[in-house]
N, C-alpha and C positions, 0 to 999 in steps of 0.2 A: 944353175939347175933351177928349173921352173917349179913352182909350188903346185901341188895337187889342188883340185877343186875344194876338197875338204879343208886342206891347210889354208887355202886362200880365204875361205869363209870364216875359219877360226880366227884368222888374223883380223878380218873385218870386225868380227864380234869383239875381239880384245880391244881394238882401237875404239870402237863405239863405247864399250864399257869404261875405258880409261877416260874418254871424253865426258861421259855422264858423271863419273866419279869427281872429276875436276870441277865440273859445273856445279854439282851439289855442294862440294866443299867450299866453293867460292861464293855461293849464294844461298841463303836460307830460303828465299822465295822460290828458287828453282828446286831445292830439296823438297819443299812443301808440295809443289806440283808433281814431282817425281813419285813421292810416297803417298800421295792422296788416295790412289785406288786401294792401298793396303788397309786403310781404316775407314774409308768412306765409300758406301755403295753407290751414291749418286755421282753423276758426272761433275767434274770440276767446272764451276762457273766463276770466271775471274771478275774482279772489280779492282779499281785503282787502290782502294784502301788496304787490300791484302798485301800488295807489293809495298805500299807506303809504310805499313807497320813493320813488315819484315826488314826492309832496307834501313829504316830508322833505328830499329833495335839492334841490328847486327853489329855495328861498330862497338856498342856498349858490351855486347857479349864477348866480342873478340878481345877487348881489353882484359876481361876476366880470364879468358883462355890463356892469355900471355901473363897472367897474374900481375897486371899493372894496376895502379890505383884507379878506381872508378872515377868518372867525371861527376856522376850524380846518380840518384835513384830515379825511378820512372813511375809515373802514374798515368794510366790510360783509361779514358772513358769513352766507350762505344756502346751502341744499343745492343740488346740481346739479339741473337740470330745473325751476327755479323762475323762468324767464324773465329771469334776471339779465343775460345777455349782450344780450338784445334791448333791455332797458331802458337799460343803461349804455353798451354799445359800439355800438349801432345807432341807437336813438332819440335819446338825449341830444345827440350831435353834430349831428344834423339839426335838432333843435328849437332848439338854441342859435343856429344860423346864420340862423334867421328873425328873431332879435332882435339878434344880434351877428355879422353876416357877416364881420367882421374877426377873429373869434376863431380862435386857432390851437390845434390839438390834437396831443398825442402819445398814442397808444393802443397798448397792448401786451398780449401774452400769452406763455405759456411757449414757444409755437411761432409762427413768423412766418406760417405758413399760416392759423392760427386768427385772428390779428390782421388779416390781409388779407381773410379772408372777411367779418369784421364790417364792415370799412371799405367793402367792395364793396356789401354790403346796405344800409349807410347811404347810400352814393352812389346806389343804386337809388331810394331814397326821394326824394333831392334832385333826381333827373332825371325823376321820374315826372310824368305829366300832372296827377295829383291834387295834387302839390305845386306845380307851376308855375301851376296855376289860381289858387292863393291867393298865392303868393309868386314873382313873376317876376323878382325882383331878384338871385337867386342864379344866377350863370352860371359855368361852369367855364373855366379857362384851358386851352386846347387842348394846350399844351406841358407841362402839369402835371396829367395825368389818368391815373394808374396805379393798380394794385391796392395797391401799398405806400405810396401817398401821392398826394394831389391838392390843388389850390388853386382858389379862386374869383377872380373879377376884382376883388373888394373887399378883398383882402389876407388873407382867411381861408385856412387851410391845415390839412391833416391828414396826419400822418406816423405810420406804423405801425412796430412793431419787435417783435422777440422779446426775452425777458429775457436780458440779457447782451450784446445786440446794440449796434452802433454807431449813435448818433443825433447825432453831431457836426454842428454847424451848425444844428440845429433847436432852437427855443425855443417854449414853449407857455404859453397862459393856462390851459389845462385839460389835466391829465394823468390818464388813465384806464387803470388796470392791471387787467385781467380774467383771473383764473386765472394767476398768475405761476409756479405750480409744477405739474408733471405729477403727477396722482394716482397714476400707476403707478410713480413714483419717490420715494414719500414717505419711504422708509427712507434715502435718500441725504442724508447730512449735507453732502456737497459741493454738491449741488443747492441745498439750503436756504441754505447760507452764501453761495454764489455769487449767488443772487437777492437776498439781504439786502444784500450788498456793492454790487450794481448799483443798488439803490434808493438807498443812502446816497451812493455816490461818483459815480455817473453821472447818474441821473435828477434828483438834487437840483440839478445844475448846468444843467438844461435849462429853467429857468423864465424867462419874460419879466420877471417881477417877483416876488421871493420873498414879498413881502407880499400879493400878489394871487393868484398862480397857485394853483389848487386841485388837490390830488392826491386821487383817489378810488381806493381799492384794493378790489376785489371778489373774493372767493374762498371756497371751502369750506375748513374747517380741516384741515390735514394734519400738525399737530404743534405743540407749544407754542412752539417756536422757528421756526415758519414766518414768512412775511412779515407776516401779521396780528399775531402775537405780537411780532414785531420792532418794528413801528410802534407798537403799543399800549404797549410797554415803554419807549419813549422819554419823555423829559421834555418832551413837547410836547402841546399841546391837540389831541386827536383825538376826533371823534364816532364812537362805536362802535355800529353797528346789528348785532345778532346775532339771527337768527330761525331757531332749530333746527326740524327737521321735526316734532318733537313736544315737548311739555313733560314733563320728567322731574324727578327729585329734584336734578338738577344745578343747576337754577334759574339758567340762563345766558341767558335772554332779555334782550336789551338794546335799548332801555331797558326796565326791568321792566314798565312800564305797557302795553307791547305785548301782554302775555299776555292781556289782556281780549279781543283779537280772535281768539284761538284758539278753535276749535270742537271740543268733546270732546277737548281737549288736542292737536289737530292744527293745523298751520300752514295746510295747503292740502288740504282734503277732496276736491278734484277731481283734482289731480295726484299727491298723496301721501296717499291714504287708508290705513286700517289694513292692508288686504291688501297694498298696494304696499310699505309700510314693513316688513311682516313678510318679504316676499320679498327686499327689499334687505338686511335683517339677515342672511338666510341667504347671499345672494350675496357681500356685502362682508365678512362676519365681524364680530364684536363690536368689534374695534379700529377698523377703517375706518368702520364704521357710526357709532361714537361721534364720529369726526372729521368725516366728510363729511355726515352727516345731522343728528346732534345738535350739531354745531359745538363739540364738546368733545373735544380730542385725547386726553385720558386716557380710555381705554375704561371704560365703566360697569362691566363685569364684571372689568376688569383685563386688562392685556396679558400680561405675564410673571407678575405676582403677582396672583392672583385675589382678589377681595374676600371670597369665601366661605371662603377658607382660614383667615382670622384667627379666633382664639378670644379670649374676653374673661373677665376675672376681677374679682371684687369684693374678694376677700381673697387674700393670698399663701398658697400651700399649706403645710400643716402637715407638712413633711418636711425632712430635712437639706438645708441649702444646700451645693451643690457649690462654687460660686464666684459672687462679684459682679464683673461685668465692665463696663469702659468701652471703647467702641470709637470712635476718632476718624478722620475723614477730613479732612485738613488742606490749607489753602491760605493763603498769606501776604499776598495783596494785597487791598486794599479796592476797592470800586467795584462797581456793579450788573452790569457785564459780566464780572466775575471769579467764580470759584467761591467757595462759602462754606465755612467750617469747620463740620463737623457732628459731633454726638456722639449715641450711643445708650448708655444705661445699662440693664443688665438683671441679674436674678438667674437663675442657672442651677441648676435642680433636675433630678433624675432624670426628672421628668415633663415637662420642657421649659424653654424660655426665657420668663421673665416680664419684659417691658419695664417699666421704672420711670420713665424720663424721656428726653426728646430735646432737642436744642439745635442751632440752626444760625444762623450770623451771619457777615457779612464782618468780618474783623479783620486787622490787621497782626501781625507776629511777636511783639512784646512783649505785645500784648493776648492773643494766642492762648496764649502761655506762661502768662500769669496765669490765663486762663480754665480751662486744663487743671487747674491746681492748685486753683482755686476749686471746680470740679465734683468733684474728688476729695475735697476737704475736706467738701463737702456730703454726698456719698453714701458715701464710703469705698469699699473694694473690694480685690480680690485682684490684678487685672491691668488695666492700661491699654493697650489695643491701639492701636498707631499704625502706619500703613502705612510701610514702610521704603523710601521713595522720596525724590526730591529735596526736596519740600516738607516731609517729615517727619523727614529724617535729622538736621538741625540741632536740631530740637525734641527728638528722642530723646536726642541727645548731651547737651544742656544739662540736661534733666530728670534723666538718670542721674547727671550730675556734681554737680548742685547741690541735688537734692531726694531724698527717699526714695519718690517716686511710683513704684510698681512697673511700669515701662514694659516692654512686650513688643513688640519690632519684628516686623512681619508682612510677609513677602515676598509680592509679587504676581506671579503667573505667567500670568494670563489677562487679557483686556480686560474692561471693565465688564459688557457684556451676557453674555459667557461665564460670568463669576463669578455673575451674577444667576441664570442658568439652573441653574448648579450647586447653588444654594442652595434651589431650589424644592421638592425632594423633602421636605426637613425641614419646611418650612412647610406644604406640602399635607397632610402627615401629621398636622397639628393640634398641632404642638409649640411654636407661638409664641402667647403670650397677651398681650393688651393690657389696660391698666386701663380698665374700662368707663366710669368717670366723669371721666377726665382730659381736659382741654380740647384737648390737642394731638393726640389720637388720630384725629379726623376728618381733619385735614390730613395726618397721616402715612399713613393708608389711601389717600387721594386721590393722594398723591405716589407711593406704591408702585404703585397701579393705573395711573398715567400713565406710569411708566417703560417704555421709554426716551424717549418723546416729551414730555419735560419739559425745561425749561431748566436748573434746578438739580438735579443728580443726587446731591448730596453726602450727604444723609441716607440715600439708598438704598445708597451705597457703604459708609457706616459700618455700616449694619445688615447688609448682606451679608457684610462682613468678619467681623462678630461671629458670624453663623450658620455660616460656613465654618470658623471657628476651633473652634467647639463641635462641628461635625460630625466634625472630625478627632480629637476627644476630648482636646484639649490640657488639661492640668491642671498646677497647681503647688501646693506646700504652702501652704494659706491662711496669710497673714501680714499682718495689718493693724494690729498694735500699733506704737506708737512711730513713727508716720510723721511726717515733718516736711515742711512746705510753705513755700516762700519766696514771700511776696507783697510786691511793691514794696519789696524790700530787708529786710523783717522776717521773722524766723524764727518759725514757729508750730508747736507740738507738740500732738498729740492723744493 
């Protein structure tokens, strides 16, 4: 018996819908394109990074769907305006519920309003006719249907929060944090530390199963010690996806093989072409452009210390040496979370400062005491500058008492950034020279360019102390003969 025209059409529609359902269930990327018109008024403009992010994240989501142990947590750094919120905060929770309706989410942002807006747009997808036509099993509980959180009838739930907010009583299989820091407050150490503490001490306790629950952090870089840097700096396995707006000499695309998708060095020629990037560089300034667009919080040109200011030498100048100087910034505790001990060694001539060597390392007090003497034995010198503060006072006392190391206590009268700014005139005038072929120079310049948005500022402090001391014209009678150094109980003379 042949089918009527209506029956034939209904069969075609059913077959089409079944195909679309299967495609959406198999591919987060396809689901995003299919549901795009429900929450976005503009036409979908594709770019490689959208599919790349979807395809890379999907296997990790599917492990949680099967309640298998996760392989790692995920940190994603992409520029603003690259559809990151749509992918992670809007589409992913809706897509997961078609395969895991019992899945529980905690989603957050630096402001509860933003977190709620994403949750509402995701709910719009789940309640749309387009979604219900394919998946009618997702129904909302009438007494749990709010902007700040909702639940379905199959034990699935979504709870939104602001960073630092209270999420007591909520536990999740999926934790998605989208922009935990306000870009307008990037200079606030309090904001960054508060967000990092919240991730460590609050969010970590909100997991259904620590082996299974997946944490995804998505943000633009706002400092070396922002939430991304904090998560990446832990001794945990973390997948890092970093897609800067353009490829530069920073070489920070992660994973590196993603560079092959860039076109003419640009991540997205549709949303962030060369004209748009040039405009952003003007509007944001070099420092914020480096963080938010290049995903490298150390500004390319340098924030306080500009890269163009440094001079380089192949040979030391043929002129009288005024002084050879060591400058130490000290700390006595080991551990990655503590400050490092840092040293800069330089020759001071009338023509300027010629840096000879740098050093930085975590050490306890006995190791530091020994290292100061070792470095003095290696380089010699007229003065060893040590900041006269809590962590340096004991060192100064013991070196003066037990060795002939020419220690010079240095009083500090300003905070780190104020001291850094005070030193810039001398450097900008072209008075600091770096050894052109030394292996440490590249890292030194990067560190100086990144200050103050870097985690370890110790080498900067040691260098600035040296420059300010020279700028004041401090001199002593050169005296480097008959110096003695005590190393591990042995007395050595030179």
